[in-house]
Every structure is written in structure tokens, then in C-alpha cells.
N, C-alpha and C positions, 0 to 999 in steps of 0.2 A: 472611457471616452466615446465608445460607440453609443452608449445611452445618452451621454451629454449632447452629442450632435444629432442623434436620431430622434430624440424626444424633447429637445430644447429644455433640458433640466440642468440646473446649476451643479457644478462639480461637488460643492459642499453638500447639497441635498442628496446627490447620488451616494456619497460616503455615508450619510446618516441612514439612508435606505438599506444599504448593504449591511451596516452594523445591526439594524433592526432584524434583518433576515438571519444573520448569524446568531443573534440572540434567540430568535424564535426556534431555530433548528436545535440549538443547544438545550433549550428548555423542554423540547418535545420528548416525552418518554417513548413514544412510538418509533422514534428514529434512532434510539440508542442502539449501539452494537450489541448483538446477541452475545452474552457473556458465557464463558466456559466455567465460571465459578459460582458457588453459592456463598453470598456475603453474609456475615454475621454482624453482631453489634459493633465490635471493635474493628479498627483499620487492619489489624493483623489477624483477625478472626475470620477465616475463610476456608473453604475446601473445594476440591474439584467437583464439578457437576457431572457425575458419571453418565447420567441419562443424556445430557447434552453432548458429551464426548461420543457416546455410542451413536447418537443421531448424526453427528458430523461424519463419523467413520463410515456409517452406512451410505451416506451420500457419495463419498469417494469410491467406496467398493462397488456401488451400483454403476457409477459413471465409468469406472476404469476396469470393470470386470473382476475386481477382487484380486488383482495381481500382487499387490502389496497390502496386507491387512494392518489395521491399526492407525492409519493416517487420518488425523482429525483436522489438519490445516496445512496450507502451503504458505511459506514465509519468504519475503524478499524485501529489499529496500529500493527506494526510488529517490533520485536527486531532483528536487524541484528547483528549476533555475530562477535566480533572482538577481537584482542589481546589488551593488555593494551595500552592506548593512548601514543603516542610518547612524550618524554620529551619536554616541551615548547609548546605543542599543547593545553594544558588546565591547569588551575590553580588547579583544583580539579579532579585528575584522578579517585578517588573513586566514584565520581558521575556517572561515566559511567559503574559502576558495578551494575547489577540489582539484584532483590530479588531471581531470579532463579539460581544465582550463576555463572554468566559469564559477561564479558564486552560486551557491545552492544551499537549500535546507534539506536535510536527509529525513525521509519518512520511512519508518519500519511498519510493515503491515502483514497481517495474516488473513487469508480468505478461505472460504469453504468451497465445496465442489461446484456450487452455483456461481462462483466468482463474486460472492458477497463478502465484504470486509467484516471480520469478526473482531479484529484488533487493529488499532491505528495509533501510532505515536510519532508525531511530526514536529520535532523540536531540536534536532541534532545538527551540529555544524557540518558544513559541506564536505570537510575533509575527514569526517568520522567513518571508519570502516564499518561495514554492516555488522560484523561480529561484536564490536564494542557497542554500537548503537543498540543492538538487541539486548545485550547483557545489561545495559543501563536502563532499559525500558521497564515499566511495571510488570509486563508479562515475563520478560527475561529474568527479572529478580525473583518472581514467584516460582518460575520453573526450576531455577537453581536451588531455591529454598525448599521447595516441596514438589518434586517432579510428578507429572501425571501418572496415574496407575498404568501399569503395563496392560495391553500392548500399545497404548495411545502415544502418538508422536507427531511432530511436525516434519515436513519435508522442506529442505532448503538447499541452496547451491553450496559450492565449495568455500564460500566466504564464511560460512558458519562452522563451528567446531562440532564434530560428530559426537553425539551423546546417545544414550539409550532412548531419549525422547526427541532426538533431532537426527533424522535420516539425511545424510549428505552423500554425494557420489564418491566412489572410489577415485583417488587421484591417479594421474599418470595416463599413459597411452599404451597401446598394444597389450591391453589387459587380458587375462584369461577369460574364456567365454562366460563363466558364471558371473564374474564381476562386471564384465561388459554388458551382459543382459540386465543385471541389476541397475546399472547406470541408465540404461535405455528406459526401463520402466519407471525408475525414480524420476527421470526427467519428464515423463508423461504426466506424473502427478504434479510436479513442481511448476509446470507451465501454466497452471490455473492462475497463479498469482501474477505471472507475466501478462496473461490475457486480461486479468482484472485491472492492472495498471494501464494497459492499452485502452480498455473501455473508459476508464476514468479520464485519461488525457483527451480522448476523443469527444467525450460528452461535454466537457467544460473548457471553453475557449480561454479561460484565464491561464491555463497551463500551456498555451501555444506560444507564449513569449515570456521573457523574464518578468516576474512580478516587480513592479516599479515603485520605488520610494515608499515602502511599507514597513511598519514596525514588524519585528520578527514574530511577536505574539499574534499579530493580526494574520500574518501568513499562515501560522499554525492553525488558527481558527478556520481560515478559508479552506485549507487542505482537509481538515477533519469534517467540515460541513459538506464539502463536495463528495467525500467518501460516504457520508450518511445518505445524501441524496442519490448517489449511485446505487446504494442498496434499495432505496425506495423505488427507483426505476425498475430494478430487477424484480422486486416483489409485485410490481404492476405490469409484468410481462414484457418489459423492454429489456430483453436479455442480450441484445446484439448492438445496441447503440445506433447512432445515425448512419453508420457505414459498416463495412465488413472488414474482418481481419483475415488476410490471405494465409496460405499454407506456410509461408516463410516467416510469419509473425510480424508483418509490416502493416501498421495501421495507416489508413489513408482517409482524409476528410477534406472537403473543399473549404477553403478559407479565402474569401475575397477573390483576388486574381490568381492565387497560387494554390498549391497542394501542400497540406500539412502531412508530414510523414514521421512516424515514430518507429524506430527499429527496436524491437524487444531485446532487452539485455543491455541496451545502451542508455535509453531514457534521456536523450537530449533531443528536444523537438527541433526539426529542421524544416524550414519553409522553402518551397521550390516555386 
């Protein structure tokens, strides 16, 4: 609507322009996510790209001082708020309503040490737990089928099941010093995906309010496109976005008469 009133363009034309942009980004090989795999001829014929994994691992080791070796990506999920799914788009609209009290589409993503997305899957019902969403994603299926060679692993929060290739924090409180120290350093790696989501939400105003009256497939395309353009911005030296993320992990950006705040770990946009 901002474009409609700001540039006197008809809503139908805006929709066509947006679709053309989504198609252009999807067709661009330069904007594809950097893969961790070497793809062969068949759909099931692939292997891990060890050189790529080593490159990702060196990025984390350099940034974090090598406190935990083998980390090649940070994983988390984000719930993108939307209005109720359109009639005919799903058999069970209630499944898209999450425990936080709003309709959402769940996106699973992995980022590198630069906070660039290297994997995105945005198609899950809002009530889907992160662990189930990841296990159902192409990356989760591949990692379960053929885990990456040791010592390579992802870092995730307690929502994910601990595996040799998935480093999660030790559960509980009042932990022994060694476990408590591990959780502290593991969190310092994991926060990169939190910050990546913060940058994503701050860059693109479409995430500042629920997506309105859109087909689920179109919402997925928009999320993936914004993630690709987020990577493009980082590759062109825009690594902090339009504003700053403070030490408490709160993203702030001006929007109209108010202030848009995103509290990392909650991922529900609140307008003040």
C-alpha cells in the first residue's frame, strides 16, 4: 500500500511488479544460497563439499577465537506473522496458529559466521516445533541420511535434538563449571543466526506487520527472496543494516511515527 499511495500505482500492477521481482531473484544463479553439497546427476546423488565445510568452519573459528572447533553453521527458526490462511490454501487453518497467539509460517534457516544465510526452508505450519520442521526440511533429511564428516556440526538451541552433528546446550540450571562454560561459548556461536534474523527483519519492512491475504506459497517465496537479498547486502558491505543491534539483542528501526522493536529469541514484531 505504501507504493500504491506513494507512486500512484494501481494495486494490481504492484502485485505484478512484485511477482516479476520474485521471479527475477529466483532465476538469478548469483543470488543462490551457497551450498554445502556437491550435487551429482541424480536427485539422491550428492556428497558433502568438504572444502566448503572447512571454509565455513574457519569463518566461525576466526570470529570466535576457535573456542569450539568444527562449527560450520548456526541454525534456528523464525515465525513470520501472517493473517489467517486463505480459504482453500490449507485443510487445517488452525495448524498455522502458534502457541504465542498468532498465525505464522515457520522458517528454518542456517547462517555462516558473516550472518549470511546458507540454507532457508520457509513452508512450515506456525505450530510446528523447530525440531520437527528441521527434520522435515531437505537439509535435515540429508543430515540424518548421511551426516557430515567429523568434526563438522551445526549449533542450535535446546529445541533441537543433540547429535554428533548438532551441538546444543546442556539442559538444566546450576550446571557444573565445564558444562556451564560450554553453554556460554555455544551460545556465542548460536547468536549469529539470531542476529541474522534481526538484520533480516530490520532490512525488509514486509516483516514489520502480518503478511495480509497472501497465498502461503507466495509468502514462502517472499521470505526466501528477502533472505537472498539480505545476503546480497552483506556481500556488498552492508553488514549492519539500517540501524544497530544493541548488547541486549534488541533491534530498533524507525517506522512512521513509531519504533519497531524485535526482541531476539521471541521474533514477534512489536510496534511502539
